[in-house]
N, C-alpha and C positions, 0 to 999 in steps of 0.2 A: 444456676449458681449465682451468687452475689456478684454483680458486675463490677464492683470496685476492686475485687481481688484479681490482680493481674498475675501473670506468670512470673516465675523466677527467671531473671536473666542470668545467664551462666557465664562465669569467668573461669578460665582454666588456670591451674597452678602447677608448675613443673617442679620436679625435684622433691616431691613430697608423697607420702603414702596416700593422703587424702586427695581425691581427684578435685574436690571443690571445697573451698572454705567460704563462709559467707557471713554477712551480718544482715539480719532481716529487719527492715524498718516496717513500721505499721503502714497500712495503705498498700500501694503496689509493692510486691515483694521484689527487692532488688538484691542481687547477690554480688558482693564484691569479691574480687579474687584476692588471695593472700599474696604474700611476697614470694617471688620465685627463688630458686636456689641461689641465684647470684645476688640476692638482696635487693634488686630493683622491684618496683611494683610491676607485676606483669600487666599487660594491657587489659583494661576493663572492656568487656564486650557485653553491651546491654541489649537484650532482645528488644525489638521495637515493641513498645507497650501498646497493645491493642486489646480490645475487649476479648474475654475468653470465649466468646461465641464464634470467633473466626476459625473454621476447621483447619487442622494441620494433621499430618500423619504422626506427629508426636503428641502423646497424651501425658499430662502432668497428674500424678496420683499423690494424694496427701493423706495425713492422719493414719499412716500405717503403724501397726504394732511394733514395739522395739525389737522383738525377736524375729522379725520377718526375714525370709531368705529369698535369694534371687529367683529360685524356681517358683515360689509362690506368687511373686509379682508377675512373672512371665505368664503363669497360668490364669491370671485375671484377663490377660489379653488373648490367650490362645484360641478360645472358641470363636473369635471374630476374624482371625486371619493370621498371616505370618508375621511374627515379631522379629524385626531386623536389628534392633539395638536396644540396650537397656542401660540406664544410669541410675545407680542407687545413691541416695543421700541419706545414709542410715541415721546420722546424727540429727537430721531434720525430720525423720519419719516420712520421707518423701521419695518419689522415684519418677523417672521419665521412661516411657515405653515408646519406641519408634516402630511403626508398622510399615509393611511393604507398600501400602497404598493409603491415601487419605480416606478412601471409602471404608476400609476396615476400622480406622480410628473413629470415623463418624458412627458406625454401627455400635462400637463399644460405648462411646460417650452417650449415645441416645438410649441404649439399653440400660446402662447403669444410672441414667437420670430418673428412670421409673422404678428401678429396683436397686436399693442401696446394698452393695456387697458388704458382707460382714466377715472379718477374719478374727477368730478368737475374741469375740465380743467387741471388736473395734469396727464401727461403721467407717468405710473408706470413701473418699470423695475424689472426683476427677473432673478435669476440664481440658480443653485443647491447650497445648503449649504455644507460646509465641514463636518457638523455633520451628523451622521447617524440617530440620534433621538434627541428629545428635552427633557431636564431635567428641570422640573419646580417645584416651591415651592408654599407655600400657602400665598404669599403676596396678598394684596388687588387687585393689577393689575391682578395677576394670577387667583384669584377667579372670577374676572369679565370675563376673557377670558374663563375660564372653564364653566361658566354659559352660555355664548353665544354659546360655542361648544355644550353644553348639549341640548340647545333648538333646534339647527339645527339637531343634530344627532337623536333626538327623532323624528323629522319630517321625516328624511330620513331613518327611519327603524333602527336607531342605538339602539333603545330601551333603551336609558339611562335615560333621564329626565322624569318628570311626564307628559310631553306632549305626551308621547307614549299613544295613545288613548286607553281607556279601551274598552274591547269588551263586557262588561256587557250590558244587555238590558237597555237602558236609557228611563225611562218612564217619560214623561213630562205632567204636568197638564195644564188646562187653555184653553183660547180661540184659535181661528184658523185663526187670521188675518195674512196671510202670505204675505211677500213682498220680492222681490229680494234684497232689501237693509236691511242689518243688522246694529243694533246699538250696539256697543261694548264699555263696560266700563272696564278699567283695574284697579283692586283693588290691594292693597299691592304692590305699584309700587317701588320695592326695586332696580331694575335696570331699566335704561331708556328703553322704548319700542319704536322702530322707525317704521315709515311707512313701511320700507322695511321688517322688521321682521314680521309685520302683513301680508304683501303681501305673504311672504313665507309660513306662517302658513295656511292662508285661501286659497291659491292656491292649497292646497292638495285636495280640494273638488271640484274644478272646476275653470274656468277662472274668475279671478277677473277683472272687467272692470274699476272700479273707487274706490278711497279711499280718504276720507277727515278726517284729525285728528285735534283735538282741545282740549282745557282744559275748563271744565265747572264745577262749584261748586268744584273747587280744585281737580277735577278728570280728568285723561287723558281718552279721549273718541275718538271713531272713527266711521265713517259711511262707510260701505263696500258694494259695489254693485256687485252682480253676474248677469249673463244674464237671470236667471229665478229663480222663487221662490222655485222650487224643490231643486236646489243646495243650496240655502241659508238655507232651512230647514235642509238639510243633515248636513251642516256645523254647524248650531246652535245646533242640537241634539248632535253632536260629540264633540264640543268644549266648550259649556257652562259649566262653573264651573271648567274647566281645568286650570292648572298653566302653564305659558310659561316656567318659570325657576323653579327649585326645591323650593317648599313651598313659592313661591311669584309670583307676577304679574298674578293674577287670572282673567280669562276672564268671564265677565258677559254679556250675549248676549240676545238681544230681537229683534223682528222685528221692523223696522222703519215704521213710517206712510208714509214715502216717497216711491215712486216706482222707482224714478230715481234721480241721483245726478247731480248737475250742477257744474262742476269743471272748474274754470277759469285759473288756473295756475298749471304747473307741477313742483313741488319742494318738499322739505322735509316734507311739511305739507299736501299737497293734490296732487293727481295724477289721470289723466285720461289715462289709458293704451291704449285706442282706438285712442287717439289723441296725438301722440308723438310731434306734431307741436306746441302745446300750449306754450305760453311764460312762463318763470320761475317767473317773477315779484319778489315781495319780499316774505318772508316766512310767512307773515300773510295771512292765507287763508281768502278769502272773502266768508263768508257763506251767502247764500241768505236767505231771510225771510222765504221761504218755509222750508229750513233746520232748521232754528232756531225754527220754530213752532213745528217741529217734535221732538226736543230733549227732551221736557218735557214728552214725552209719551213712556212708555215701554210696549211692547206687551207681554202678557204671552205666554208660549210655546205651543207646539202642543202635543196632546195626541198621543201615538204610541210608538212603541218599535223598537230599532235597535239591532237586535241580534248580528250582527258583521259588521264591516266596511269593505266593499270590495273595499278599495281604491286601484285602480290599479297603475301600474308604471307610467301611463301617468301623473297622478297628481303630482307624485314626480318629474318626468322628467320636468314637466311644472315649478315646483318650482325651479329646478336647472337652467332651461333655463331662468327663470325670474331673477335669481341671476346673470346669465351671461349677460342677456340683459340689466339689470338695468343700467349698466355702460353707455349704449347708449341711455337710455330712455329720458334723459333730453335734448337730441339733442346736447350734448356737444361732444360726441365721434364720430367725423366724420371720425375716423380712421377705420371704418368697424366694423363688429360685428358678432354675431352668426346668420347670416341670411340664411345660406345654411343648408338644411336638408338632412339626409341620410334616404331614404325609403327602407326598406328591406322586404324580404319574399313576393315579388310581384309575380303574376302569369306570367311567361315569355311568355306564349302563347298569352295572351290577352292584356298585358299592352302596352300603347303607350305614347309618350310624351304628346299628346293632352289630353288623359284622366287624366293624373296627373295635367296638366295645369288647366283643368276645376275644378277638385275636390279641389285642394289646393287653387284655385282662390276664393273659397267660404270664405276663412279666410284671404286673403291678395292678393296683386298683384304679380303674379309669373313672374319673369324676364327670367329665363332659366330653362330648364329641360334636364337632361342627363341620359339616361339609359346606364348602364355600358356594354361595348361591350362584354367582356368575362364573365360577371356575370349578366345576364339579369334580375335576380330577385332583383337586386339592382338599385336604381336610386338616382341622386342628384337633389334636387329642390331648386332653389335660389329665396327667397322672397325679397320684396323690402326693408324690414327692420327687425330687430331682434324681435320686438313686434309681427309682423305678423307671423314670424317663430314660436314663442312661442305659439300663438293662434292655428296655424295649428297643432303643435305637441300635444298640450293638447287635441284637439278635434279629431284628426285622428289616433293617436297611438292606435293600438289594433282593429281598425274597419276592417270589412271584405270587401275585394274588389276582384271580380272574384274568389270567393271561398276560399280566404286565408286571415288570420288575418295579416294585414300589421304592421310593426314596424316603428315608426318614431322617429328619434333621431337627435341631433345636429351633423353636420358634422365638421370635422377638417378644411375642405376647406373654404376659404373665398369668392370664386367666382366659378362659373362653367365655365370652359374653353371651348371656341368654337373650333371646329376642324380647323386646319390650311388650308389655301387656297389649293385646289387640293387634300385634304385628305377627302375622302368621308367616313362618318361613318354610312352609311345605314339609314340616317335620325333618328339616335338615340339621337342626340343633337339638341335642338331647342331653338332659341332665341325669347322670347315673349315680349321683353321690349317695343315694340311699338304696342302691340296688342290693338285693340279697345275694347276687352272684359274685360279689368281690371275693377273691381268693386269699387276700393277705390282711384281712381286717384284724385277725387275732395276732398279736405280737408273737414272734417265734413259731408261727404256723408251719407245719411240715411242708407246706407248698413252697416255702422259700428254698428248701433243699432239693426240690424237684423242678428247678428252672433249667430247661435245656434248650439249645437252639432248635428251630424247626427241623423235623426229620420225617422220613416217610413212615416211621413206625409210631403209632399212637398208643398211649397208655389209657386204658378204660377202667373206671372203677364205679362202685355203687350199682353193680349189676344184680338184679333180683334172681333168686334161684330158678324161677320158671323160664328165664330167657336162655336159649340155647345158642351154640356157635352159629348154626344156620340162620337164626333170627338176626344176629348181629352182622353176619356176612351180607345178608339180604339188605339190611338197613343201610349199611355203608355203600353197598353197590347201587342203591336206588338213585344216587346222584349221577350215575354214569361212570363213577370211579372204579378202578380195578382193585379188588382185594387180593393181595398176593399170598398172605399167610395170616393165620390166626392162632392164638394160644391162650388158654386160660392159665392163671397162676396155679401151680400145684397146691400150694398151701392155702390159698384163699380164692375161692371161685367167684368172689365178688369183683375180682380184677382180671384183666386180660390185656394182651398186646394184639394189635391188628396192624398189619403192614400194607400200606397202600402202594399204588404203582409209581408215585413220585412224591416229592416233598410238597409240590403245589397241590396235588390231590389231597394230601394229608391236611394241609392248611385249610382247604375248603371244607373237608369233612369235620375238622375240629370246630369251625365256625358253625356248621350246619347242625352238629349233633351234641355239642356241649350243652348240658341241661335238658336233653331230649327226654320226654316222659316215657319210661319203659313200663308203666303200669305199677300197681302195688305201691304207689307213692314213692317210687324210685326214679330219681332224675339222674341220667348218665353224666358222669364227670369225665372229661377228655383232656389230656395234656400230651405234650411231645415226650417221647421216651428216649433215653440215652442208649437203650439196648436194641438189638435187632432180633428177629426170630430165627 
């Protein structure tokens, strides 16, 4: 960043709606306080003017779009650590984000110095603030900022707001019509609730595929689609009746009669996370008749109890990734994004670039894989976009591969470097950008709707007529895995389900036998199934 631009020194002003008023001079930004309620000049407090290169846990963000909201600014910082305070200077298109530690702020500033974040076509710039912490008051602006922070921190284990999910057994009465689509009504809408806030909250329980928001009967409502009904049931049991912010914005959740949403545009009212290529069009969501028919119906909850919510870190990581990816979702941020994953705790004896290519390829198109030369239990996997990286992370973090629970997080790198000509890296780096095995090359490919978390049951397709059940049982048992059950599809013998002894065995069989040559020019296709036999 240009070293002549110093930070804004902050003066507080009491007795006014605006937390800060300022006059900005050219050169170092100096912010003068306005007059206080008593008519005297309130004391000027000028941050010590230092070069913006000196790290601080407060980051100064500028050139924000006019219509930016608190949640969006917080989500810039979320992937890097806990955001402890926020100050919005809307009139100046600027904001200050305070982190729990200087280290988080450093990670954010260094990450965004190589990748310019873009929100609605605005490139955003950031540097360290000269302030070591933010002092804030209780003006309406600040109350809004605190509410947004509270919502996010509760989600990310900060335990602040009432969104911190209660662990009491939630017993629900009523029918059992479960659908992967939830209908959400927000009552006591004291603060605006955006599509992105909903995405963050509901991502805690699994991958959100699609969201449509709308207003009906003067109530803000949303339809949220997960990949399966079990996830939507978990989210419903955990979130129904919870407040997003303290004592307001209460979620009322029921199952929708729809089992799938048809989203035509990606914008602030509707989004299909599996189709980043959709147009933005205008913000008026076009709700199909099928959706309209469903809105009048609320489905009662499910009997059962949740003793406690074992929400793993992968859900939170996914929410953070979503926050980071969101900037790139509408197709506006062509400046790169979080599409490189760091995979750690791999088994160095067994892992190969090919096995990571096949496994991560279930959730997106893998461009490159690099196993680190001097730390072979770590690898970098570059996906074709940020949404696919988020999907892979939320589904694969914590899964067992070759006897070890792997960790999947976002990497600071924006691409995986190939070795230079003449530098052999023992085949640890591979470029797959032109691989014929990519599952998602065709926009709208039906593979998008078959993305499921790893499960012990595998879906097989492209089976030639000559291959029998015994052949496939033998093939899958040849790795030493147990085949528990097998079933051809009644209507289509080219497809079958095969159930392995464990999820870990299924993962290894998928890696081993996806694209396996069954003869007659048929290569087996293997994916995880949502059904069991």
